[in-house]
N, C-alpha and C positions, 0 to 999 in steps of 0.2 A: 274679152279675150282671155284665153286661159293660159296661165303661166306653166311652163314646163320646167321640171327640176333640172338644174344644171348637171352636167356630167360628173363634176367633182362631188356634188352633194349626193348623188346616187351611188357613187363608188364608196364614199365614206359610210353611208348607211349600210351598204353591203358588207363592208369590213366589220362594222360594229355588230351586225347580226351574226356573222360568221364566228366572231370571237366569243359570243355568248352561247353558242351551241357547240356541242361536241358529242363524243360517244357517250352513251348511257352507262351509268355505273350499275353493275350487276353484283349483288351480294349472294353468294352461294351458301352462306352459313358454314363454310369450312374454316377451321382454325388457321390462322396465319402463323408463320414461325416467329417466335419471340425470343428475346434474350433470356437465358435461364434466370430464375428468381435468385436474388442474392441469398447467400447462406445466412441462416439465422444467427443473430448476434449471440455470443457466448452468454450463458446465464450469469448474471452478476453475482458476486459473492455477497454474503450478508454483510451489511455495514456494521462495524463495531458499535456496541452500545455506548451511549452517553448517560445512561441512567445513574451511574454511581461515580461521577467525576469528583476527584479531589481538587482542592484549591491549589493550583500549580505554584502560586506565589509562595506558599509555605515551604516548598521544596527547592526554591532557587538557592544556588550557592556558587561561589567562584570555582571554576574548573579551568585550569591552564590558561588563565588570563581572560576568560570570558565568563558569562553567566551560563551555568548549566543547571541541571536539576538532578537531585539525588535522593535516595531513600534507603532505609534498612527494612528488612522484613520483620514481622512481629516476633519471630523466633530469635532475631538478632544474628542469625547465621550468615545471611546474604546481604549484599549491598549492590544497588544498581545505580548507574549514572547515565543520564541522557545529555549528550553534547548536541546542542541545537543544530538541526539539519545535517548532522554528521553520523551519529550512531547512538544506539542504546546498548549498554553492556552490563553484565552482572557477574559478580565473583564473590568469593568469601569476604565477609565483613572484616575490615582491618587486617586482611591477610594477603595483600598483594604480594606476589612472589611465591605463594604457597599453592600446591595443587588444589584443584577444584573439589574433588571428592564427589563427582557426579558419575553414577554407574553408567557405563557405556561410552563415556567421553574418551577421546583418544589419549594415549599416554604422552604423546609428543606432538608438537606443532612447530612450524618454522619460527625461530626467534628473531629478534631485531637484527642480529648480526649474521643471520643465515644458518646458524647452528640450530639443532632441534632442542626444544625445551618443553617442560610440562606446561599445559595451558593454565592460565590463571583466570580466564573469563570466557563466557559465551556472549556473542554479540551479533547484532544485525545493523548494517549500515543502510543508507537511504535506498540503494538500488540492488545490493548484492544479496546473496543467500546467507542465512545464519551460519555462523562458524565459531569454532573454538580458537582462541588466540592467547598469546602471551603479551599482555598489556603492561606498560610501565606502571610503577606505583602510582596510585591515585592521590591527588592532592586534597581530596574530600575527606574530612574527618567528622565523625558523629552526625551523619545526616538524620533527619527525623524518620520516624516509623511510618510506613504506608500501611494502614489497617487492612485486614482481610476484606475482599470484595470492593475495594476502592480502586479507581482507575486514574493514573497520572497520565494525562494526555497533554503533550506540549511539544512545540517545535518540530512537528512531523513524526513524532513517535508516541506510543502509548504503552504503558506497562501496568500490570496488576499483580496482586498476590491473592491466591485462593487456597483455603485450607486443604481442599481435596486434590487440586492439580499442581500447586506450586506457583512459581513465578513465571509470568509470560510477558513478552514484549513484541511489538509490531512496528514495522516501518509503514506509515500510512501512505507513502508514495508507491512502494512496490507491492504492498500487501503481504510481504514475507515476514516471518517472525519465528519465535521459539517459545517453548514451554519446558520448564525443567524443575526438578527437585533432586534431592540426594539419590533418589531411587532410579532416575533416568531422565531422558529428554526426548522431545520431538521437535521437528522443524516446522511447527505450525503454531499460530497464536491461538490461545484459548481465552475467549471473551468471558467477562463476568455475566452470568445470567441476569436478565432484566428483573427477575423476581428475587434476586439474592437479598438477604437482609442487610 
């Protein structure tokens, strides 16, 4: 005797076959609309060189109750101080309170009491733009000389002295910095060339 499939089994088989079949997919080779391509990432700036690093330990000094880093330029005219993770500033060596003597620098800046005074330093902090400021007298005395073409990189800042361009400092966080000499200044960091002596 021949077995006949039950009605339930036949219905289940029909549903199964129906679920596996459907309309055919037709590819017409026409482009589909897509989201616009993301904008190209900005070109990264050149990373500062580490080819001529000075030993930061040699420049450590007490600054306002904390360890800071300071140096004098080979000419003895300028002194720079790095306050860790706060700012890098430069002014006349031993001459806090005296005008900077940088061509093109402003004659006056806001003083600590709101009155306008002559700037005593150029500085860059962690995230702001370089600026001229009237800083209080530095507690740093007789810091060591940073030789030409050496880079003092410490606590989020780097500074160097080059015979051709002057003194330059950079906030490594923001990428902002300055370069100056008695003849003028720019609001850009000037790195020591990798092939410098």
